[in-house]
C-alpha positions as CSV (number, residue, x, y, z in Angstrom):
1,M,-130.4,-31.4,32.4
2,Y,-132.5,-33.8,30.4
3,L,-130.3,-36.6,31.5
4,L,-130.7,-35.3,35.2
5,R,-134.6,-35.4,34.5
6,N,-134.7,-39.1,33.2
7,T,-132.1,-40.2,35.9
8,L,-134.4,-38.7,38.8
9,K,-137.7,-39.8,37.1
10,A,-136.2,-43.5,36.9
11,A,-135.1,-43.7,40.5
12,L,-138.7,-42.2,41.4
13,T,-140.0,-45.0,39.4
14,V,-138.2,-47.7,41.1
15,L,-139.0,-46.2,44.7
16,L,-142.7,-46.1,43.8
17,L,-142.6,-49.9,42.4
18,G,-140.9,-50.8,45.6
19,Y,-143.3,-49.5,47.7
20,S,-146.1,-50.9,45.7
21,A,-144.5,-54.3,45.9
22,E,-144.2,-53.7,50.0
23,L,-148.0,-52.9,50.0
24,A,-148.6,-55.9,47.9
25,G,-147.5,-57.9,50.7
26,A,-150.0,-56.3,53.0
27,E,-153.9,-56.2,53.1
28,M,-155.9,-53.4,54.0
29,F,-158.3,-53.2,56.9
30,S,-160.9,-50.2,57.2
31,L,-162.4,-49.4,60.6
32,P,-166.2,-49.0,59.9
33,L,-166.8,-45.4,61.1
34,A,-170.2,-45.1,59.7
35,K,-171.6,-47.6,62.2
36,T,-171.1,-48.3,66.2
37,N,-171.1,-51.8,65.8
38,G,-167.5,-53.4,67.2
39,W,-166.7,-50.2,69.1
40,Q,-166.5,-49.6,72.9
41,F,-167.1,-46.0,74.2
42,L,-165.6,-45.6,77.5
43,A,-165.2,-42.9,80.3
44,Y,-162.9,-41.3,82.5
45,R,-163.7,-41.4,86.3
46,K,-164.6,-37.8,87.4
47,I,-164.3,-36.3,83.9
48,P,-167.4,-35.3,81.6
49,A,-167.4,-37.8,78.9
50,N,-167.5,-37.3,75.1
51,T,-170.4,-38.0,72.9
52,F,-170.2,-40.5,69.9
53,R,-172.4,-40.6,66.7
54,A,-171.9,-42.6,63.9
55,T,-172.9,-40.7,60.8
56,Q,-172.8,-41.1,56.9
57,G,-169.6,-39.1,57.0
58,G,-167.6,-41.1,59.8
59,L,-167.7,-41.1,63.5
60,E,-168.4,-37.9,65.2
61,I,-166.9,-37.4,68.5
62,G,-168.2,-34.1,70.4
63,V,-166.0,-32.7,73.0
64,T,-167.3,-30.0,75.7
65,N,-164.7,-29.8,78.4
66,S,-164.6,-33.5,78.1
67,A,-162.4,-36.6,77.3
68,A,-163.2,-40.1,76.7
69,P,-161.8,-42.9,74.4
70,A,-163.3,-44.8,71.6
71,V,-161.9,-48.4,71.2
72,F,-162.3,-50.8,68.3
73,P,-160.9,-54.3,69.3
74,L,-159.7,-56.3,66.6
75,T,-161.1,-59.8,66.2
76,N,-157.5,-61.2,65.9
77,A,-154.1,-59.5,66.7
78,A,-152.3,-58.0,63.6
79,L,-149.0,-56.9,62.6
80,V,-150.0,-53.2,61.4
81,T,-147.2,-51.8,59.2
82,E,-148.8,-48.5,58.3
83,L,-151.8,-46.4,59.5
84,R,-153.9,-43.9,57.4
85,V,-156.1,-41.4,59.0
86,T,-158.5,-38.7,57.5
87,G,-160.8,-36.3,59.4
88,K,-162.3,-32.8,60.3
89,I,-162.1,-30.9,63.2
90,S,-165.0,-28.5,63.7
91,G,-164.3,-25.7,66.3
92,S,-160.8,-25.3,67.7
93,L,-158.8,-26.5,70.9
94,D,-158.0,-23.7,72.9
95,V,-154.2,-24.6,73.6
96,P,-151.1,-22.4,73.1
97,P,-148.9,-24.5,70.8
98,E,-145.8,-24.1,73.0
99,K,-147.7,-25.6,76.0
100,Q,-149.5,-28.3,74.3
101,G,-149.0,-31.6,76.4
102,A,-147.5,-29.6,79.3
103,K,-149.4,-30.1,82.9
104,R,-153.0,-28.4,82.6
105,F,-152.5,-28.2,78.7
106,D,-152.5,-32.2,78.1
107,D,-155.2,-31.7,75.3
108,Y,-155.0,-33.1,71.7
109,A,-158.0,-32.6,69.4
110,V,-157.1,-36.3,68.1
111,R,-155.0,-39.0,69.1
112,V,-155.0,-42.4,67.4
113,G,-153.7,-45.3,69.1
114,L,-152.4,-48.8,68.4
115,V,-152.7,-51.0,71.4
116,E,-149.6,-53.6,71.2
117,S,-150.0,-56.8,72.7
118,G,-147.3,-57.6,75.2
119,R,-146.4,-59.5,78.6
120,H,-147.3,-57.0,80.7
121,T,-150.5,-57.8,83.0
122,L,-151.8,-56.3,86.1
123,S,-151.1,-57.8,89.6
124,W,-154.0,-58.4,91.8
125,R,-153.2,-55.3,93.5
126,E,-152.9,-53.2,90.3
127,K,-156.6,-54.4,89.5
128,R,-157.9,-53.5,92.8
129,F,-156.4,-49.9,92.3
130,A,-156.3,-49.3,88.7
131,A,-158.8,-47.0,87.2
132,D,-161.5,-48.3,85.2
133,W,-159.9,-47.4,81.7
134,V,-156.8,-49.2,82.6
135,K,-158.9,-52.3,83.5
136,K,-160.8,-52.1,80.3
137,L,-157.1,-51.6,78.4
138,F,-155.9,-54.8,79.8
139,A,-159.2,-56.6,79.2
140,L,-158.5,-56.3,75.7
141,A,-155.5,-58.8,75.8
142,P,-156.3,-62.1,74.5
143,P,-156.0,-64.7,77.4
144,G,-152.7,-65.3,78.5
145,T,-151.0,-62.2,77.1
146,G,-150.9,-58.8,78.3
147,I,-150.3,-55.0,77.2
148,N,-146.9,-53.5,75.8
149,K,-147.7,-50.0,75.1
150,I,-150.2,-47.8,73.4
151,H,-148.6,-45.8,70.4
152,F,-150.5,-42.7,69.6
153,L,-150.2,-40.7,66.7
154,N,-151.4,-37.1,67.1
155,I,-152.7,-34.1,65.6
156,G,-150.9,-31.1,66.8
157,A,-151.9,-27.4,67.2
158,S,-148.6,-26.1,65.4
159,A,-146.6,-27.6,62.6
160,R,-143.4,-27.0,64.6
161,Q,-144.6,-30.1,66.9
162,I,-144.4,-32.4,64.1
163,G,-141.9,-35.3,64.9
164,R,-142.5,-34.6,68.7
165,F,-142.2,-37.9,70.7
166,R,-142.6,-38.7,74.1
167,T,-143.5,-41.3,76.9
168,H,-146.4,-39.9,78.6
169,P,-145.7,-38.6,82.2
170,A,-149.0,-40.4,83.6
171,S,-147.9,-44.0,82.4
172,E,-145.1,-45.5,80.5
173,L,-147.5,-47.7,78.6
174,L,-148.2,-44.5,76.7
175,Q,-146.4,-43.3,73.9
176,E,-147.1,-40.5,71.4
177,T,-145.8,-38.7,68.3
178,V,-147.2,-35.6,66.7
179,V,-147.5,-36.6,63.0
180,A,-149.8,-34.0,61.3
181,T,-151.9,-30.7,62.1
182,P,-155.2,-29.6,60.5
183,D,-155.5,-27.1,57.7
184,A,-157.2,-23.7,57.8
185,S,-160.6,-25.5,57.3
186,G,-160.0,-28.1,60.2
187,R,-159.2,-30.8,57.8
188,F,-156.2,-33.3,58.5
189,S,-154.8,-36.5,56.9
190,F,-151.7,-38.6,57.4
191,T,-149.9,-41.8,56.3
192,N,-147.7,-43.1,58.8
193,R,-145.3,-46.0,57.8
194,L,-144.4,-47.7,61.2
195,T,-140.6,-48.1,61.9
196,R,-141.6,-51.8,62.7
197,P,-144.9,-53.9,62.5
198,I,-146.8,-53.4,65.6
199,N,-148.5,-56.6,67.0
200,T,-151.9,-54.8,67.1
201,I,-155.0,-55.8,69.1
202,A,-157.2,-52.6,69.1
203,V,-157.3,-49.1,67.9
204,W,-157.6,-46.7,70.7
205,I,-159.1,-43.1,69.8
206,S,-158.8,-39.9,72.3
207,C,-160.1,-36.5,71.7
208,D,-159.6,-34.4,74.8
209,G,-160.8,-30.9,75.9
210,D,-161.2,-31.1,79.6
211,D,-157.8,-29.5,80.7
212,T,-158.2,-26.6,78.7
213,K,-162.1,-26.1,78.8
214,S,-162.4,-26.4,74.9
215,S,-165.4,-27.4,72.8
216,F,-165.2,-28.8,69.2
217,A,-166.2,-31.8,67.4
218,V,-164.0,-34.5,65.4
219,T,-165.4,-36.4,62.3
220,L,-163.0,-39.4,61.5
221,S,-163.9,-40.3,57.9
222,K,-161.1,-42.6,57.3
223,I,-158.8,-45.0,59.6
224,E,-157.2,-47.7,57.5
225,L,-154.7,-50.2,58.8
226,W,-152.2,-52.0,56.3
227,I,-151.3,-55.4,57.9
228,E,-148.8,-57.7,57.1
229,K,-149.8,-61.0,55.6
C-alpha cells in the first residue's frame, strides 16, 4: 500500500508538472468586468434587451423576459487554449432541465462564447437580409477575413447535461457544450481546456430568459483566457 501511494503521488506530480509546463507556454488575459470600456452591448430585433452594469464585483447582467449579448472584441486575434469563468446567478431560470435547449425552452442563464476567425463572410444578399446581431458578429472579423463559428460553453440547469454538445438549430455558426451547473447558492465556476487552440477575435456572452419568461441576474466575476504565446 505504501509503494502504491508513493507511485500514485509520483504520477500525480509528473502530471501537475506537465500541466504547469504547458501553462508556462501560455499567457493569461483577464477580461475587464468591473468597467464597460471595450465592451459592446447588443440587442436582438423584437426581443427585450438585458441590462448591463459594471460593479466592483464584476459585470452584472439583468434578465427580465429578455435576451441580449455582451461582446468583448480582442485587439488582436489570439490562440486561446483554455477558458476560466467564475460567477453567480441570482434568481433562477424557469426551465425544465430535460427540455432546456428545445424549441420554446432555448434559454441558458450563461453562455460564454469564443468567436473564431475564419473564411466565411456575408454576401451582399446576406448582408441585406441578415439580423443586426449577425451583421455585428461578422463586423468583428479583421479586414479580409470572416467568421468560422462561435464556440459556446454553457451553464446548464442539471448536472446530467454536462458534456452535452450540439450545433444550434438556428445557425451552423453556433456550437455549444454544457460544461457546468450552479450550486445551491447560484455560484458557478469552470475551467475548460480546449481540445484545440481557437483563433479567437472576441468573447460573446449571452444570458437568455425570453423563451421561458424568466427573471434573474448574472454577475460575472472572472473570465480568463489562456493564450498560446
